[in-house]
N, C-alpha and C positions, 0 to 999 in steps of 0.2 A: 536406521529409520525407527521412529518411535511409534508406539501403539496409537497415539492420538494424532499422528500425521494425517492430513486430509489432502484431497486434490488441490485445493487452493494454496495451502502451505507449500506443497511440493512444487507447484507451478511458480510460486513466488521465489522460492529458492533457485529455481532454474532460470528465472528471468531477471531478478533483481540486479545481478552483476552487469547485465547488458546496459543498464542506465543508472548505475549507482551514483555517479557524480551529479547527474541531473536530479535524481530523486532526493539526494541530500541537500542540494541547493534549494529545491522546492520546500523541503522541511525546514531548513535553517534560515533561509532568507525570506521565505514567503509564508511560513507557518502552515504549510500544507500537511495533510495526513497521508503519509506514504502508504499506509495500509489501505486507505480508501482509494488512492490512485491505483494501487495494484489490484484491488477488488474491481474497480471499474474496468480495467484491462482484462482481468481474468473472466469476468462476466461477459465481456464482448466475445470471447471464444466459446464459453459454455452455455450462455443464455442469449436471448435477444437483448436489445438495448434496455437499460434500466429506465423505468419511468421515474418521474420526479418524486412520487410518494415513496417508492422503494428506496431510492437513493437517499432521501431525507431520513428514512428509518435506519438505514445502514450508517449514515453519518452520525446520527444521535447515539447509536450503539457504540460506535468507535470513539466519539468525543468523550463520553462518560468514562469509559475504560482508560482512554489515553490520559485524560486529566487527572484521574484518581490514582492510576497505577504506573503507566509508562513514563509520563513526564517527570514525576519525582525520582524515579530510578535513573532516567537519562540525566537529570540534573546532577545527581550524585556521581554518576560515572564521569561526566564532564568535569566536575569539581576535582575528582581524584586524579585527573590527567595531569594536573599541575601541582599536586600535593607535595609538600615538603615536610618530612622526607618522603621520597617516592613510595607509593603504595600499589605497585603493579599487581600483586597477588589479589589484593582486595578489589582493585579496579576490574580485574578479569572476572572475579566472582560477581560483581555488580553488572558487568557487561552480559554475562550469562543470564542473570536475572532479568535484564532488559529484554534479551532475546526470548526468554521463556514467556514474558508478559506479552510480547508481540505475537508469539505462537498461540497463546491462549486467545488473544483477540482475533486472530485469523481463524481459529476454531469456531469462535462465536459467529463471525461473518459467514463462514462456510455453512454452519447450521442454519443461519438466517436464509442464505441462498437456497439451500435444499428444501426448506419449508415454504418459503414465500415465492420463490421464482421457478418452482418445479414445472409449472405449466408453460414456461417460456424456454424450456431446455432445447438446445439446438443439437442436431445430429453432428455436423462438423461445419463450423461457420467459416465460409470463405471471405466474409466481409468484416472480419474482426477489427481491422485497422479503422474502418469507417465507423463501426459501432463504438470502438474505443474513443474516437474523436468526439462522438456525440455524448457518450457517458462522461468523459472528462470535461466537455463543455458544460454539461449540467452541473458537475461538481464545481467548476470554476465560477459559475453564476451564483453559487451559494456563498462564495467567499467575498467579503467586503473589506476594504474598498476594491473597486475594479482595478486590476493591475495587468497592463499589457505585457510586461516582462514575464509575469507568472503564466499568463495565458500562452505566450509563445513557448515557454519551457514545457508546459503540459503537452502542447501539440508536437513539439520537437522530440519528445521522448518516445513517441509511438513507434517510429521506424526502428528504434533501438530495442525496445521491449519485444517487438515482433520479428526481429532479425533472426534468420535461420543460421545455423552453425556455419554454413558455407557462404553466407552473405558477408562481404568484406566490411560492411558498415557495422 
């Protein structure tokens, strides 16, 4: 555990693997921001539903960082995957840089949540699935053009993200 780990980052690490393939499809095929998707889901447990203003602010924060930092690193990592001669050590270094950039973004989103959403803090949210559906619906509405496949993937990942360890799904 690192000193700059935060509850959102730790939650993401614990939940990402439950829906990794769907999250990667949303990222690669539908240009979705996985960090915003995870943020929408995490907020559904920690806070009330996001309003449109707060979600737009979080999206703007993420878009800027992702465009300037994460996407160029990701492009380099993907390019190195097929490099001739193979550059596995360099690719691993770039992959770690990408993960560090994602971590930094999640630190920013966590800080945003603690400052801006603190009045909406939940004690223990029993309706996280439904709030996540609403949050992800707001996010999907921001993405143009409308895409029913993307919308279905966003809704289908909810049971996987919130599956408990004893749940067979």
